[in-house]
SEMIZA-244148 format. One line per 5 residues: number of its first residue (from 1); their letters; for each residue x, y, z of C-alpha. Coordinates in pm, 1 decimal. Example, Ala and Ser with C-alpha at 12.3 -4.5 7.8 and 13.67 -1.06 7.14 Angstrom:
REM SEMIZA-244148
1 = as = 1230.0 -450.0 780.0 ~ 1367.0 -106.0 714.0 $
***
This chain:
REM SEMIZA-244148
1 = mfliv = 13290.7 2664.8 14883.5 ~ 13524.6 2611.8 15178.7 ~ 13869.1 2773.5 15177.0 ~ 14160.4 2620.6 15371.3 ~ 14465.8 2840.2 15433.1 $
6 = trnfp = 14741.4 2630.3 15587.1 ~ 15109.0 2598.3 15663.5 ~ 15064.8 2229.1 15747.9 ~ 14920.0 1981.6 15499.0 ~ 14980.1 1625.0 15376.3 $
11 = pdvgg = 15189.8 1458.6 15254.5 ~ 15398.4 1639.2 15515.7 ~ 15365.9 1450.4 15844.6 ~ 15257.1 1566.1 16188.5 ~ 14948.8 1607.3 16403.0 $
16 = iqvli = 14835.4 1937.8 16249.6 ~ 14897.1 1802.7 15899.2 ~ 14672.4 1504.1 15971.3 ~ 14407.6 1728.4 16127.4 ~ 14392.1 1975.0 15837.5 $
21 = gnlsk = 14409.8 1699.3 15576.0 ~ 14116.6 1512.2 15727.4 ~ 13916.1 1830.0 15792.7 ~ 13954.3 1917.0 15422.3 ~ 13839.9 1570.4 15313.2 $
26 = slldh = 13542.0 1579.6 15550.6 ~ 13431.3 1922.4 15428.3 ~ 13442.2 1788.4 15073.0 ~ 13126.7 1588.1 15152.0 ~ 12946.9 1919.7 15207.6 $
31 = gpvkv = 13078.3 2132.8 14922.1 ~ 13384.7 2218.4 14708.7 ~ 13712.9 2273.3 14896.7 ~ 14002.6 2495.5 14791.3 ~ 14335.5 2463.2 14974.1 $
36 = fayeh = 14635.2 2695.8 14973.5 ~ 14931.9 2510.4 15124.9 ~ 15308.5 2511.1 15115.6 ~ 15488.2 2288.3 14866.4 ~ 15628.6 1956.1 14991.0 $
41 = qdsdl = 15876.2 1726.8 14816.6 ~ 15602.5 1467.1 14755.2 ~ 15311.5 1706.6 14707.6 ~ 15278.7 1661.2 14329.4 ~ 15196.3 1291.5 14363.6 $
46 = ydkks = 14964.5 1351.3 14660.4 ~ 14776.8 1632.4 14484.6 ~ 14717.9 1427.2 14168.4 ~ 14540.3 1159.7 14372.6 ~ 14335.1 1407.9 14577.4 $
51 = linie = 13979.9 1519.7 14495.4 ~ 14055.6 1852.2 14664.3 ~ 14162.7 2159.1 14465.3 ~ 14508.4 2219.2 14615.1 ~ 14729.4 2513.1 14518.3 $
56 = rvkgi = 15086.9 2484.9 14643.7 ~ 15293.1 2788.8 14731.7 ~ 15658.4 2758.8 14633.8 ~ 15967.8 2963.3 14708.7 ~ 16207.3 3024.2 14994.9 $
61 = kllrk = 16061.6 3004.6 15344.9 ~ 16108.4 3375.8 15423.8 ~ 15895.4 3487.3 15128.3 ~ 15637.9 3206.9 15102.8 ~ 15401.4 3348.9 15364.8 $
66 = yrkar = 15377.2 3679.7 15174.8 ~ 15320.0 3504.3 14844.8 ~ 15055.9 3277.0 14998.1 ~ 14877.8 3574.4 15156.3 ~ 14872.0 3757.3 14823.6 $
71 = lvnnf = 14726.9 3452.3 14646.7 ~ 14463.9 3402.4 14916.7 ~ 14363.8 3770.0 14921.6 ~ 14319.5 3768.0 14543.3 ~ 14120.4 3445.4 14556.1 $
76 = ikkns = 13881.1 3577.0 14823.6 ~ 13842.8 3906.6 14635.5 ~ 13739.2 3725.3 14316.5 ~ 13509.8 3464.4 14475.9 ~ 13187.2 3564.4 14648.1 $
81 = nirav = 13067.6 3210.5 14722.9 ~ 13310.8 3120.8 15004.8 ~ 13104.8 2989.6 15296.8 ~ 13395.8 2968.5 15540.3 ~ 13770.8 3019.1 15563.9 $
86 = fadhw = 13974.5 2783.1 15784.5 ~ 14324.2 2882.2 15899.3 ~ 14539.6 2608.5 16053.0 ~ 14749.1 2858.7 16251.4 ~ 14733.1 3222.5 16356.1 $
91 = kslel = 15019.7 3294.7 16116.0 ~ 14807.0 3171.1 15825.4 ~ 14550.8 3438.8 15907.4 ~ 14789.3 3720.2 15999.7 ~ 14841.5 3868.2 15651.9 $
96 = inqnf = 14491.4 3810.8 15515.1 ~ 14299.4 4132.9 15446.8 ~ 14031.3 4186.1 15713.7 ~ 13793.9 4349.4 15461.8 ~ 13801.8 4038.9 15245.5 $
101 = lnksk = 13746.0 3814.3 15546.0 ~ 13424.7 3997.5 15635.5 ~ 13253.6 3819.7 15345.3 ~ 13269.8 3475.9 15512.6 ~ 13274.0 3293.5 15846.1 $
106 = ifcli = 13636.5 3272.0 15960.5 ~ 13786.3 2990.5 16167.9 ~ 14131.1 2995.7 16328.4 ~ 14250.3 2669.0 16479.6 ~ 14474.7 2674.3 16787.0 $
111 = hgkei = 14669.5 2369.9 16906.9 ~ 14872.9 2460.7 17216.7 ~ 15242.1 2522.1 17176.1 ~ 15213.8 2778.3 16893.2 ~ 15016.9 3019.1 17114.9 $
116 = nhqkd = 15219.0 2954.7 17431.7 ~ 15411.1 3282.6 17444.6 ~ 15435.7 3523.6 17736.7 ~ 15136.9 3751.2 17775.1 ~ 15195.4 4105.5 17643.5 $
121 = ssink = 15508.8 3999.0 17456.2 ~ 15535.1 4117.3 17095.5 ~ 15446.5 3773.6 16955.8 ~ 15153.4 3741.1 17198.7 ~ 15016.3 4071.3 17068.5 $
126 = riiks = 15050.8 3943.0 16711.5 ~ 14862.4 3624.5 16806.2 ~ 14576.7 3819.9 16963.8 ~ 14552.1 4058.6 16668.1 ~ 14549.1 3769.1 16420.5 $
131 = tnkan = 14299.2 3548.6 16605.8 ~ 14069.1 3850.1 16651.0 ~ 14011.7 3836.5 16274.4 ~ 13827.1 3507.0 16324.1 ~ 13460.9 3460.1 16406.7 $
136 = fiian = 13546.8 3129.1 16570.4 ~ 13869.6 3025.5 16741.5 ~ 13878.1 2645.2 16756.0 ~ 14078.4 2496.8 17044.3 ~ 14176.9 2131.3 17009.4 $
141 = snytk = 14114.6 2061.6 17379.6 ~ 13984.7 2217.6 17698.8 ~ 14346.8 2257.4 17807.9 ~ 14424.5 2465.5 17498.1 ~ 14111.9 2675.2 17555.1 $
146 = elait = 14213.2 2757.7 17912.9 ~ 14570.6 2830.6 17802.1 ~ 14442.6 3068.0 17533.2 ~ 14223.4 3255.7 17781.5 ~ 14514.5 3306.7 18023.8 $
151 = lgins = 14718.0 3448.5 17735.2 ~ 14453.7 3707.3 17649.8 ~ 14288.0 3547.5 17347.0 ~ 13920.8 3644.7 17316.9 ~ 13734.9 3384.5 17526.5 $
156 = skihv = 13395.2 3464.6 17370.7 ~ 13516.9 3334.9 17035.7 ~ 13674.4 3009.7 17158.9 ~ 13503.1 2676.8 17093.6 ~ 13651.5 2335.9 17175.5 $
161 = inpgi = 13639.0 2088.8 16888.1 ~ 13867.4 1789.9 16934.1 ~ 14048.5 1655.1 16625.9 ~ 13879.1 1359.3 16461.0 ~ 13987.2 1017.8 16339.4 $
166 = neaks = 13889.4 794.0 16052.4 ~ 13721.7 467.8 16140.8 ~ 13974.9 192.9 16213.5 ~ 14087.4 -0.5 15907.3 ~ 14071.5 -377.1 15903.5 $
171 = innnl = 14421.6 -525.6 15919.2 ~ 14505.7 -780.6 15652.3 ~ 14683.6 -1104.3 15741.7 ~ 15013.1 -1006.6 15576.9 ~ 15042.5 -694.7 15791.9 $
176 = kaeay = 14940.9 -888.8 16101.2 ~ 15223.9 -1130.8 16024.6 ~ 15471.1 -842.3 15984.0 ~ 15363.7 -696.5 16317.5 ~ 15407.3 -1037.4 16480.8 $
181 = klfkd = 15762.8 -1061.8 16345.8 ~ 15852.0 -753.0 16548.6 ~ 15653.2 -822.0 16863.5 ~ 15661.6 -1205.1 16852.5 ~ 15551.1 -1351.6 17187.9 $
186 = sypki = 15655.9 -1044.9 17388.5 ~ 15457.4 -905.6 17681.0 ~ 15372.7 -633.5 17740.4 ~ 15371.9 -491.1 17388.6 ~ 15408.8 -114.0 17428.9 $
191 = itigr = 15398.2 146.1 17153.1 ~ 15437.4 521.7 17103.0 ~ 15355.7 711.7 16784.4 ~ 15482.5 1067.9 16770.4 ~ 15771.3 1294.4 16684.8 $
196 = lekrk = 16087.1 1236.1 16885.6 ~ 16065.7 1552.7 17091.3 ~ 16139.4 1610.7 17458.9 ~ 15777.9 1693.2 17540.0 ~ 15669.6 1342.6 17433.9 $
201 = shdhv = 15885.4 1197.6 17717.5 ~ 16043.2 917.2 17513.1 ~ 16344.8 937.5 17744.1 ~ 16131.4 866.7 18049.8 ~ 15959.4 584.3 17864.2 $
206 = lmsir = 16296.8 420.8 17792.2 ~ 16399.3 450.2 18157.5 ~ 16068.6 290.3 18252.9 ~ 16128.0 6.1 18007.6 ~ 16462.5 -58.6 18177.7 $
211 = nlknk = 16296.5 -68.7 18519.1 ~ 16013.9 -292.7 18393.6 ~ 16251.9 -538.7 18230.4 ~ 16310.4 -728.6 18555.6 ~ 15937.6 -779.8 18614.9 $
216 = ypkik = 15854.9 -839.2 18247.4 ~ 16156.4 -1008.8 18083.0 ~ 15967.9 -1035.1 17749.9 ~ 15877.9 -666.3 17734.6 ~ 15894.3 -499.9 17391.7 $
221 = yisig = 15866.8 -131.2 17305.7 ~ 15819.6 19.3 16958.8 ~ 15855.5 392.2 16891.8 ~ 15724.5 517.2 16556.9 ~ 15839.1 862.0 16449.4 $
226 = sgdee = 16141.1 1078.2 16381.9 ~ 16276.8 1398.7 16527.0 ~ 16562.1 1590.0 16683.1 ~ 16593.1 1355.5 16981.7 ~ 16651.0 1039.7 16775.1 $
231 = nklkq = 17026.8 1004.0 16824.9 ~ 17008.0 1088.3 17197.0 ~ 16733.7 829.8 17250.8 ~ 16924.4 557.4 17066.5 ~ 17231.8 636.1 17275.1 $
236 = lckel = 17018.5 617.1 17589.6 ~ 16903.3 269.9 17482.1 ~ 17266.0 157.9 17468.1 ~ 17342.5 305.8 17809.0 ~ 17036.2 131.7 17958.0 $
241 = sieke = 17115.7 -200.2 17783.2 ~ 16766.9 -226.3 17634.0 ~ 16857.5 -236.4 17265.6 ~ 16696.5 -580.6 17229.2 ~ 16372.4 -458.9 17385.9 $
246 = vfflk = 16334.0 -137.5 17185.0 ~ 16269.4 -71.0 16815.4 ~ 16275.5 273.6 16653.4 ~ 16076.7 292.7 16329.4 ~ 16013.5 586.5 16097.4 $
251 = nided = 15869.2 654.2 15753.2 ~ 15667.1 333.3 15766.7 ~ 15349.5 262.7 15571.2 ~ 15039.9 390.9 15751.9 ~ 14866.1 52.5 15729.5 $
256 = fkfal = 15165.4 -112.4 15896.7 ~ 15150.3 151.6 16169.9 ~ 14790.7 51.8 16236.8 ~ 14887.5 -316.5 16234.4 ~ 15143.8 -250.3 16507.2 $
261 = lnasn = 14886.0 -51.3 16704.9 ~ 14639.3 -335.2 16669.0 ~ 14895.1 -581.4 16810.7 ~ 14984.0 -365.7 17113.7 ~ 14872.2 -384.3 17477.3 $
266 = lflmp = 14949.3 -23.8 17571.5 ~ 14991.5 312.2 17399.0 ~ 15238.5 506.6 17612.3 ~ 15307.5 879.0 17569.6 ~ 15336.8 1054.3 17909.7 $
271 = sridk = 15386.4 1403.0 17768.3 ~ 15527.5 1690.7 17969.8 ~ 15584.9 2061.6 17913.0 ~ 15925.7 2145.8 17767.1 ~ 16021.5 2514.5 17742.1 $
276 = gsveg = 15664.4 2612.9 17658.3 ~ 15614.6 2326.2 17413.1 ~ 15306.8 2129.6 17514.4 ~ 15085.5 1848.2 17379.7 ~ 14760.3 2029.8 17307.6 $
281 = fgisy = 14554.7 1714.1 17253.1 ~ 14720.4 1396.8 17121.9 ~ 14523.9 1242.0 16836.1 ~ 14740.6 928.5 16858.9 ~ 14565.3 835.8 17184.0 $
286 = ieaas = 14234.3 823.6 16997.1 ~ 14382.4 633.9 16702.7 ~ 14510.8 374.2 16949.3 ~ 14168.6 362.6 17114.1 ~ 14005.7 285.3 16779.6 $
291 = ysvgs = 14209.1 -38.4 16777.7 ~ 14100.6 -125.3 17135.3 ~ 14428.8 -9.2 17286.0 ~ 14414.5 199.3 17603.0 ~ 14668.7 472.5 17674.0 $
296 = iggkd = 14878.2 631.7 17942.8 ~ 14924.5 1006.6 17890.5 ~ 15072.4 1295.9 18085.7 ~ 14880.1 1537.2 18306.1 ~ 15039.8 1838.4 18134.7 $
301 = ggasd = 14850.0 1927.5 17818.2 ~ 14529.2 1808.2 17658.2 ~ 14561.4 1432.4 17704.8 ~ 14270.0 1439.6 17949.4 ~ 14035.0 1513.5 17657.8 $
306 = ailnk = 14164.9 1204.9 17476.7 ~ 14199.9 969.1 17776.5 ~ 13932.2 920.3 18040.3 ~ 14139.5 855.0 18351.8 ~ 14080.9 505.3 18494.3 $
311 = etgli = 13823.8 437.6 18219.4 ~ 14002.5 431.3 17883.3 ~ 14351.4 454.9 18030.9 ~ 14549.7 649.7 18286.9 ~ 14681.3 1003.2 18333.4 $
316 = cdgnn = 15019.8 1026.0 18506.9 ~ 15289.2 1284.0 18577.9 ~ 15517.6 1276.1 18274.3 ~ 15791.6 1448.0 18473.5 ~ 15798.7 1174.5 18738.8 $
321 = lnsiy = 15951.7 833.9 18661.0 ~ 15779.7 673.2 18957.8 ~ 15442.4 798.3 18838.4 ~ 15502.0 656.0 18490.5 ~ 15628.3 322.8 18625.2 $
326 = dsiif = 15342.3 283.1 18875.2 ~ 15086.1 369.9 18606.9 ~ 15222.3 101.5 18374.3 ~ 15215.3 -158.1 18651.6 ~ 14854.4 -70.2 18738.4 $
331 = flkdd = 14755.5 -61.5 18370.3 ~ 14876.2 -420.5 18325.8 ~ 14759.5 -553.5 18664.2 ~ 14481.6 -814.7 18649.1 ~ 14454.3 -759.0 18275.1 $
336 = nfkky = 14330.0 -402.7 18328.5 ~ 14463.0 -325.6 17980.0 ~ 14181.5 -535.3 17828.9 ~ 13914.9 -341.2 18020.1 ~ 14070.7 -8.6 17923.2 $
341 = geaak = 14101.3 -120.3 17561.4 ~ 13733.1 -209.9 17532.5 ~ 13624.3 120.7 17689.0 ~ 13869.4 312.1 17468.0 ~ 13723.0 153.3 17155.1 $
346 = nystk = 13373.7 269.8 17252.4 ~ 13501.8 617.6 17339.2 ~ 13683.3 652.9 17005.8 ~ 13356.2 637.1 16810.4 ~ 13275.4 989.4 16936.8 $
351 = fywkd = 13570.7 1119.9 16736.5 ~ 13478.7 998.5 16387.4 ~ 13527.8 1275.6 16134.4 ~ 13176.0 1241.1 15994.7 ~ 13052.0 1365.4 16334.4 $
356 = ivkky = 13335.6 1608.1 16416.3 ~ 13286.1 1802.2 16090.3 ~ 12921.9 1863.5 16184.1 ~ 13043.9 2071.2 16479.7 ~ 13218.8 2307.2 16236.1 $
361 = lslin = 12918.3 2317.1 16006.6 ~ 12683.4 2400.9 16293.1 ~ 12890.7 2712.2 16366.4 ~ 12879.6 2816.2 16000.9 ~ 12503.0 2775.9 15989.3 $
***
C-alpha cells in the first residue's frame, strides 16, 4: 500500500494539486493507494469517480492539520503493509510521529517557494526538522535542489524527479472549432496557463504584447488562470489599449484548455522571483510541449529543466522587457517556432507519468 499525505489534491487546482493527483493515479498501477487530503467544495463528486481511497479532512483551517496528523498517525499505527508514505509538503510531514514513519520509506516533495525562507530562521529550522524525517527528499527541478542545499536541507537525501504529464489527448473537431473562434486567423497565437501571480510575469507579457502589436497587427494572447493579480492585469490591458488582443479565461474545461494549447504558436511564461516566491519547475511548459508548442520561460527558477534553451524554446530574463521582447521575436523568426515545437514534442515524451513513477519505485526498492 502507498500512503499519500497532502494539503494539495484535486479537484482543487494548481501545479502541486496536479502533481499529487497524477502521482496517486500512477502509483495505483503498482498497488493500493490511500490518500488523506483536505476537503474541497467539489471533492465529494471527484472522490466518487476516483478509484483511489480518499479520506477528506474537514474543519476550520487552523485545526485541520492537527486532525489530519492524528488520522494519519492512527492509520500508520494500525497498518503494517505501507510500502511508502508520500508527503506533498514539509508541513504534511511535520506532525507525523517519527516512530510510526520508521516502518516505511518516507518521501517529502519540495517545490521551490515553500522552502524559500531565510536560513536559520524559525521556519527554516522547522523545514529542516520536518524534511529530516524523510528517507528521500524529492526536488521538482535541479534549481529547487540547489536552493534546498543552500538553505541547509540535507543534500544526501535530495533526489531530482521532475513532475510528469499524461500523454496528450486527441482534440475533437468541436473543441478545435471553439479554439478557432477565439484565435481565428491571428498570428502569432500566444498562450499562458498559470495562476495570475506576480512571479508568472503576466504584466511583462502584456507590455510585450503592446510592443509586438505594431510588428504583428493580428497578434492574439490568451491567459488561462485566476489569481490575485486579475483585476490589475485587466486594468493594465485597458491602459495599454490591447483589450482586443487579449483574452482572460478561467475555470474552463480541461479539454478546451488543451485545444487552445494545440492551436497556439508559443507558450509564454517568463517567470521571475517575487519576494521569495519562485517557479520551481513549470509543468505547463511540458504540457505545451506535448502539443508541439515550444515555450519561452524565465531564467529564475526551474524552467531550465522544462525548456532546453534554443532547442525546445528559449530562456530569457523575466525581469527585463527587452529580453522578453527579443526572445519572442527570435522565437517567431524564420518559423523557428515550428522547429522548437517539434523538438519540444519529442522532449515531452520523457515526462510521461508511466516512466516518472518508476523513478519513485526504484527508490522504494
